[in-house]
C-alpha positions in Angstrom: 50.2 57.8 23.1 49.9 54.8 23.7 49.7 52.3 20.9 46.6 49.1 21.4 48.2 46.4 19.3 44.9 44.9 17.8 43.0 41.8 18.7 42.0 39.9 15.9 37.3 39.2 15.9 36.9 35.7 16.7 36.7 33.4 14.0 32.5 32.8 12.9 31.3 29.5 13.0 28.5 28.8 12.2 25.7 27.0 14.1 24.6 23.7 13.0 21.1 23.3 12.0 19.5 19.8 12.6 18.9 17.5 10.5 15.3 17.7 8.9 14.1 14.1 9.0 10.5 13.7 7.9 9.8 11.8 11.1 7.6 14.2 12.1 5.5 15.1 9.0 5.5 11.0 9.7 4.4 10.5 13.5 1.8 13.2 12.2 0.2 12.1 9.0 0.5 8.4 10.7 -1.8 6.3 12.9 -4.0 3.5 13.8 -7.5 2.4 14.7 -7.1 -0.5 16.9 -10.5 -2.5 17.5 -11.6 -2.9 20.5 -14.1 -5.8 19.8 -14.0 -8.7 20.4 -14.5 -11.1 16.4 -13.3 -7.3 14.3 -12.9 -9.3 10.8 -9.5 -6.1 10.6 -8.0 -6.1 14.4 -6.5 -2.6 13.4 -6.3 -0.1 10.2 -3.5 2.4 10.0 -4.7 6.1 8.9 -2.4 8.1 7.2 -3.2 11.7 6.1 -7.0 12.3 5.9 -9.6 8.6 5.8 -13.6 8.7 5.8 -15.2 5.9 7.2 -18.4 4.2 6.4 -19.3 1.1 4.2 -18.5 0.8 1.0 -21.5 1.6 -2.3 -20.6 0.7 -5.1 -22.7 4.1 -6.3 -20.1 6.1 -4.2 -16.8 3.2 -3.8 -14.8 2.5 -1.4 -13.8 4.1 1.9 -10.0 3.7 3.5 -11.4 2.5 6.6 -15.0 0.0 5.6 -16.6 -1.5 8.4 -20.0 -3.2 6.8 -18.2 -6.0 7.9 -17.5 -5.6 11.4 -20.2 -6.3 14.7 -22.5 -3.1 15.4 -22.1 -2.1 10.9 -25.2 -1.9 10.4 -25.5 1.6 12.0 -22.1 2.7 10.3 -23.4 5.0 7.5 -22.2 5.2 4.3 -19.8 8.0 4.3 -19.3 8.5 8.2 -16.7 10.1 9.4 -13.2 11.4 7.9 -10.3 11.5 10.1 -7.9 14.2 9.1 -4.3 15.3 10.8 -4.5 18.9 11.1 -1.5 21.9 12.2 -0.2 19.1 14.5 -3.1 17.8 15.7 -5.2 14.7 14.3 -9.0 15.6 14.1 -12.8 13.5 13.2 -15.5 14.9 11.4 -19.6 14.3 11.3 -19.9 13.4 7.7 -23.9 13.4 8.4 -24.2 9.9 9.9 -27.6 8.3 11.0 -26.0 7.0 13.7 -23.3 9.0 15.0 -19.4 8.9 16.9 -18.7 9.0 20.1 -15.2 10.6 21.6 -14.3 9.0 26.1 -11.1 10.5 25.6 -8.4 9.1 27.5 -8.6 8.0 31.1 -12.6 9.5 31.0 -14.9 6.2 32.5 -18.0 6.8 29.6 -18.0 7.9 25.7 -18.7 12.4 25.4 -22.1 13.7 23.5 -22.9 13.4 19.9 -20.2 15.1 17.1 -21.3 18.1 16.2 -18.8 19.5 15.2 -14.4 18.4 14.3 -13.3 17.0 17.0 -9.8 16.8 18.3 -9.5 13.3 18.9 -5.9 12.5 21.1 -3.6 9.6 20.9 -5.5 6.8 23.8 -9.2 7.9 23.5 -11.6 5.5 22.4 -13.9 6.6 19.1 -17.3 4.9 18.7 -18.7 5.0 15.3 -22.3 4.1 15.1 -22.0 1.2 18.1 -17.7 0.3 16.1 -15.3 1.6 19.0 -11.2 1.4 18.2 -8.8 2.8 21.0 -7.0 5.9 18.5 -3.2 4.8 18.6 0.3 6.3 17.3 1.8 4.0 13.8 
């Protein structure tokens, strides 16, 4: 009989795991609303996590994105909308506003119908809260 020499197994080399960074969560939970109106009192708002859009009410308290001083601010309800991250997307929902929310998707010529359910928004989309308009952008 022929004795075969034992061939050693190749060493087990662990596969390096990529370092975890907060870039994914940061990108997913911070965005900007950039005013599309001339003479706006605030050129842009940072949207960090879930943010209420509306008008300050002494009984309810402040909102993260207060549009009272904007041209057309009279068309914005106290608790107009909520912008929030969900499953890697950004969404906007109407909180029962009087004058609605409208989205003009990036590359589209006009705004769509008034929102009736939460809607996904993408960077480059334009959002109108009543008559106050913003561009949604990455932070």
